[in-house]
N, C-alpha and C positions, 0 to 999 in steps of 0.2 A: 540500631536502631530497629523495630520491627515492626510489621505493617498497622498495627494498632496506633502505634505513634504517628505515623506518618499519616494515617485517616485525622489525626488531632491536629496535625501542625497544617494540613492543606486545606485550601479553601477553592471555593469555585472559582473560574477562569470568566475573564469579561475581555471586552475588547481592548486591545493594548496598543494599537498604533495603526495609522491609516497606509496601508501597503501601496506601492505604484510610485507615485512621486514621476520627478523628471528620469527618461530613460538615457542613458548614457550616450555621450556625444562622438565619443571615437571609434576607432575601427577595432572588430572584436581581437582580443588577444588569444582567447583559448582555441587554437587553431592545432587540427591534430599533426602528426608529426607526417614528414614526406612519404615515407612508407607506408601508412595508414590506409585500410581498404575499406570502406563503407557498402556493406551488401546489403541493400534494400530487401525488407521482409514481402513474401509472397501473399500479397493482399488479398482477400476478399472484396467484393465491392459492395455487399449488403450483407448483414446477418443472416445467419441461416436459421430454420424452427429449431430453437433450442431446447424444446420440448423432445422433437421426434428424433433430432440428430444430436449425437452426443462427441465429446472428446476423446473419453475411455472408454474401450469394448467393456469395461468392468461395470461402467453405468446400464450397459444392455442386460449384461448378465454377469454377475459377481462371481461367478465360480470360474470367469477367464482372468482372474485376478492371480497372477503366480506368488506375490506377495502381499501382504496387507498394507503395506506401507509404500514402498517402491512400485506405482502401479504405472503401466503405460499409457500416456495420454499426449495428445498432439496439443501444441500451442496454437492459438487462433489470431488472426490479426484481421481487421476490420477498416477499410480505409473509405469511408464517405467523404472525404475532404476533396474538393474539387481540385483546390490548389491550396498549398500551404500559403500562411500570410508573409508580408514583406519581412526581412531580417529584422530584429531588434539587437539592441545590444546588452539587455537586463531581462530575465525571465522571473515570472512567478509561481513559484514550486507550491503544491499544496501537497499533503499527507491527509487522509481520511479513511476511516473504518467505517464502512456503509451499513452495519450491520445487516448484512445479507441484503439490504434493500426493502427491508419489509415496509420501509415508510418511503417507498418510493416516488410516489408521486408529490409528496412534501419534497423532500430531496430536488427532484427534478424541478419543482416550481422555484426552490429557493436558486438552484445554480444557475438557472435562465433566466432570474429577475433582475429587478432595478439594483438591489442591495448587494446581489454577489459579486465580489471582486474578479476581477480580468485574469483569468488562470490559465498559465501557458504550459506548464505541466503538473499532473493529477496521479501520484501514487495509491492507486485506492487498493484497500485491503476489504475481504468479507463482502465479495460480492457475488450474488446468486445468477446461475446461467440455466433458467429452466424448473424452478424450484416452485411447488404450490404455495410456500409461505410469504413468498414473495411476487405472485401474481403469476407465476410462471413466465417471467420476463427474463431476456438477457440483459440484466441491468448495466453491466459495463458498455454494452454494445449500442444499449438505448440512449445511453447520457451522453457517448461519444458523436452519435448522428444527431442530437439537439445542440451542441456546443461545436458542431463542426471540426471534431478532432480525429486524429489516429488512435487506435487503440489495439493493445493485445493483451490477452488474456489467457491463463494457465489455469489449470485445475489444481486445487490444494487436496479437496477431499470429494471422492462420489457420497453422496447423502443417503442411505439406503433406507427403503421404506423402514417404519416403526408400526408392525403390527399391534393395535391397542394401543394407537396414537389417538385419544381423545378427541386432539383438536383437528387432526387429519393434516398438520403443516407439513409431513413428509409422506405422502402416500403413493408415491414413486419415487423411485432415482432419479437424484437429479445431480448437477456438479457447481461446486460453491469454489471461489478462489479468489486471486490477486489479478489486477490490471495496471498497466501505463496508458494513460491518454495523454495525447500530446498534440498541439498546435502544427507541430513542425515534422517532416519524415523521421520514422524511426528505421533502424539497420542494426544488424548482429545481434539478434534476438535471441537470447537463451533463457530456458527453464530451469532452475535450480531446484531439485528437490534435495532439502539439508540432508547431508549425511548422518548427522543426530537428528532423532527423530521419535517420538513415542506412538503408538497404535492407538486408535480409537475405535477398532473393529470388536463388535460385538456378535456372536453366533444369532443365527434366526430364533434359536429356542430359546435364549436370554433375551431378546427385546422387546422391551415394555415400554408402555407411556412414560416418558420422561427419560427415556435412554438417547444417546447419540450414536447409533450405530455407523460407522465411516470406513471408508477404505480411503487410502493415501495418507499424507503427511504435509506437514509444512513447507512450503515452498516460496521461492523468492522468482521475481522475473528482472533479466538484465538487457539493455538495450540501449545502443546508441541515439542520439537525437543530433541532426544537422540543422543548425540556424545560421543561414548564409555560410560564412568560412569558417565560423565557429563549430565545435561537435564538443557534448559530454555524454559522459556513460551515466545513465540512469539505472537505478535498481530500486525495485518496491518489495518490501518485506512483511511478513505477519509470522512473528515467531512464537513458540510454545506459550500457553497461556498457563498452565497449572501453577500455581506458587512454588509447589515440591519440585519443578523441572527447572531449577536455575543453571545446573550444570547444562542441560541441552540448550537453552539460551544463550549460554556463552559460547558454546562450541557455535550456534549458528550464526553469530554474529562473529566469531571468530574466521568461521567460513568465507563470510563476505568479504570481511577485510584482506583476507589473504586473495582473494579474486580480484578486490579493487587493488591491490597490489602489481597484479599482473597484466594490468591495463594500459593501454597507450594516452587514455584519456583522463581528464579531471572526472571526478565521480562524485555524484550525489546519490544518497542510498535514504530512503526513508519509509515509514509506514508504521503500524501497530508494533510495539517492541514487546509489549507487556511486560514493561521494565518496574515492577512492583519497589524497589527499592531504590531507585534512581533519585528522588526527591531526600532521600536519606543522604545519599551521598552530595547532593548538591545543598543541603544544610549542613552537612559535616565537613564538607570538604574531601570526602573520601572518594575512593573508585571502587567499590564492592560490587556495584549491580551487574550482575552478569552480561546483561542485553545491551549497555551502554560502555562498561569501562573498555571493551576491545577496541572500540572506535577513538574512543579519547586516547588509549595509551599508543594508536597508531598516529596521532595526529590529527584526527578528524576534528572538526566544529560542529557545534550544537547548535542550529538555525536560531534558537529562541534563548539564548545564553545570557541575553542580556535582559530580559523580562524577569521582572521582580519575581523571587520564590512564591510569595504567596497568590501568584495569577498564572502558574505554570499548569494547573491540572486539565486533563483532556476527558478525565471522567467524573461521577459524581461523587467521587469520595476524593478529589483533589490533585489524584498521582499524575503525572505527567508521563504517558506512555506512546502516545502518538508524536512522533519524533522525526526531525529532517536531519542529515548528517552530511559534511563534504569533507573531502581530503584538501580543498582550498577554501581559505576562509573568505568568501565574498558575498556573505549574506549581508542583506540589510532590511531593515521595515517589518519586523517579524508580528505574527498577529495570531491570536487564537479567538477563535468567534466564540461572540457574548453567547451565554446559556440562555438569555431569554430570545435572543435570536434563531440559534441552532441546535437549543438540548431538545428540542421534540424531535427531532430529524433521525437520531441515532444516540446511541448508549456511549459515543463518543464526539469531541467535537472537533471540527476540522481546523487544521493548521497551515500556515502559509508565510512564505516571506520571499523577498525579492533576492535574486543571485545575480551579480554583475559577471557579464561575458567580458567586459573591458573595464578598463579604469576609470575613474571620476575625471 
């Protein structure tokens, strides 16, 4: 099945069910083994000036990048939380592509408004740090402060200035990446710049209006979260986007599967998979999509597998590309935000589901 056929089959998404419900009443079972070590992150108390300070030296001077893709960048963690809330026995986990935060005021209003779900874990992709196109804001840090959550952020791309850019949306170098936000403590944090990546770099002489010159490549972030005596491994991803890069997406997914197999904890992995062919697999009962088949072949569960196919779309052509997987099937109450509620906030819809830390 080709992309045009997927578009014909797909429809827009709506609210599917109410997430939340009763929290589980028994002690958590997802406890780490006796030899497990939780190493807390070295948190900052507040976000630095994201326009004046960079996580990647190449954002200050692009000539400092020894490689176009595998750039040197620090990972950033900010802890505005005074103290974590009391432990619960189920979490609500969301994956959301913020489209850089170009509509961040509206996004912030939704996340902090009365109609938003109570989110315990947010796997955020495409968030800007100090970019003019999103108001020079640190999107992940500002959202975390507003929601009283821990946040770790890693740079996917250094967005380079575009000479001749008529809109001026990138008139100075800035940083763009992924983040994990959590109401509970995070540790054992790692950034994973994928071994398979494509270059988005464009020489200065070839940069024109409409081009996207960048240093860096697709990155995932891994972190352990502690909820009372329970612990989970969290991973946020953002796979390659070009439809022609199916082999790259497959290898990026396989790399995360391999890393999860080496973990001591149950694992949740989510974000923007750019899985253009996953709907076709769901319709036909196949596993041809490179971004999703490695997870399913390894026994991971799609959090929204029980949702009707016609309601799975997370982008305007109706294709489900924003996904959450887990290596243990503990999901319940999957939701895709209604387009009339969330469609103007980003070019993606947020998806979320409950995840049980204990048996019912």
